[in-house]
C-alpha positions as CSV (number, residue, x, y, z in Angstrom):
1,M,6.9,68.3,2.0
2,K,9.8,66.6,3.2
3,G,12.6,65.3,0.9
4,R,14.3,66.7,-2.0
5,L,12.9,67.3,-5.5
6,E,15.0,66.1,-8.7
7,V,14.9,68.9,-11.1
8,I,15.7,67.9,-14.4
9,C,16.0,70.5,-17.4
10,G,14.1,70.3,-20.6
11,S,15.7,70.7,-24.1
12,G,13.3,73.7,-24.7
13,N,11.3,71.3,-26.9
14,V,8.6,69.6,-25.0
15,F,8.0,67.4,-27.8
16,R,11.6,66.2,-28.0
17,D,11.3,65.6,-24.2
18,L,8.4,63.3,-25.0
19,N,10.3,61.6,-27.6
20,I,7.7,62.5,-30.2
21,P,8.4,61.7,-33.9
22,N,9.3,65.0,-35.9
23,A,9.6,67.1,-32.4
24,D,10.9,70.3,-34.2
25,V,8.2,70.4,-36.7
26,E,5.5,69.9,-34.2
27,Q,7.2,72.6,-32.1
28,L,7.2,75.0,-35.1
29,K,3.4,74.3,-35.9
30,A,2.5,74.7,-32.0
31,I,4.6,78.2,-32.1
32,L,3.0,79.3,-35.1
33,A,-0.7,77.9,-33.9
34,V,-0.2,80.3,-30.8
35,E,0.6,83.4,-33.1
36,I,-2.6,82.8,-34.8
37,V,-4.8,82.6,-31.6
38,K,-3.1,85.6,-30.5
39,A,-3.7,87.5,-33.7
40,L,-7.6,86.3,-33.2
41,D,-7.4,87.3,-29.8
42,A,-6.1,91.0,-30.4
43,Q,-8.7,91.6,-33.5
44,K,-11.1,90.2,-31.5
45,L,-12.1,87.3,-34.2
46,T,-14.4,84.9,-34.1
47,V,-13.6,81.7,-35.9
48,R,-16.5,82.7,-38.5
49,A,-15.3,86.1,-38.7
50,A,-11.6,84.9,-39.4
51,H,-13.4,82.6,-42.0
52,R,-14.5,85.9,-43.8
53,L,-11.3,87.8,-43.5
54,T,-8.9,84.8,-44.7
55,G,-11.2,82.3,-46.6
56,F,-9.8,79.6,-44.5
57,A,-12.7,77.2,-42.8
58,A,-14.0,78.3,-39.7
59,A,-13.5,74.8,-38.3
60,D,-9.8,75.5,-39.2
61,F,-9.5,78.1,-36.5
62,S,-11.4,75.9,-34.3
63,R,-8.7,73.3,-34.4
64,I,-6.2,75.6,-34.0
65,R,-7.9,76.9,-30.8
66,N,-8.2,73.5,-29.6
67,A,-4.5,72.7,-30.6
68,E,-5.6,70.2,-33.0
69,L,-2.7,70.4,-35.4
70,A,-2.4,67.4,-36.9
71,R,-4.5,68.4,-40.1
72,F,-1.7,71.6,-40.8
73,T,1.0,71.9,-42.6
74,V,3.7,74.5,-41.5
75,D,3.2,76.4,-44.8
76,R,-0.5,76.5,-44.0
77,L,0.0,77.8,-41.0
78,M,2.1,80.6,-41.9
79,T,-0.4,81.6,-45.1
80,M,-3.2,82.0,-42.1
81,I,-0.8,84.2,-40.0
82,N,-0.3,86.0,-43.3
83,Q,-4.0,86.3,-44.3
84,L,-4.6,87.9,-40.3
85,G,-2.3,90.5,-41.3
86,S,0.9,89.3,-39.8
87,R,4.2,88.1,-41.7
88,V,6.5,85.5,-40.2
89,D,10.3,85.8,-40.2
90,V,12.0,82.6,-40.3
91,A,15.8,82.2,-39.2
92,I,17.5,78.9,-39.3
93,K,20.3,77.9,-37.0
94,I,21.6,74.2,-37.7
95,K,23.8,72.5,-35.1
96,K,24.9,69.0,-34.3
97,A,22.5,67.0,-32.6
98,T,23.0,66.1,-29.3
99,I,20.2,63.4,-28.8
100,R,20.4,60.4,-32.0
101,A,17.2,60.0,-33.7
102,P,15.8,56.6,-33.0
103,K,16.8,54.4,-36.0
104,R,14.0,53.6,-38.6
105,R,13.2,49.8,-38.8
106,S,11.9,48.5,-42.5
107,A,8.8,46.5,-42.0
108,P,9.4,42.9,-42.2
109,T,9.0,41.2,-45.5
110,A,6.7,38.4,-46.2
111,Q,8.5,35.3,-47.5
112,L,6.7,33.7,-50.3
113,S,6.7,29.9,-49.9
114,G,6.8,28.2,-53.6
C-alpha cells in the first residue's frame, strides 16, 4: 500500500462521532447491553432461561443480543442487570461540551387564510 493514511481520533463515543441524536444515552444503553450479554454468557443462560430467572420477556433478551436497543430505557436495562444478579454503580462527571449540540428547529406553522 502506497501513500499515507489519515488517522482521526474519535471522541470515545461512536454515537457522537456519527452525529447520532442523544449520543450519550445511546452510548450508556450500549454499555449496559454489553453487560447484560456478558452476564447471560457467564451464567450460560438462554433467553428463555433468562426470562424464567428475571421475568423479562425472552424476546427482550434476544433484542439486546442483537443490539436492537430502541425499545429500552436506561432504567429498564439497569433493572435487567440487577435481576441477573449484578449491580450497577453510576458515576457522573459533568464537563463543558466541546461540540455544540445541533440547534433544534421548530416545525413550520401553518398560516390560516381567512
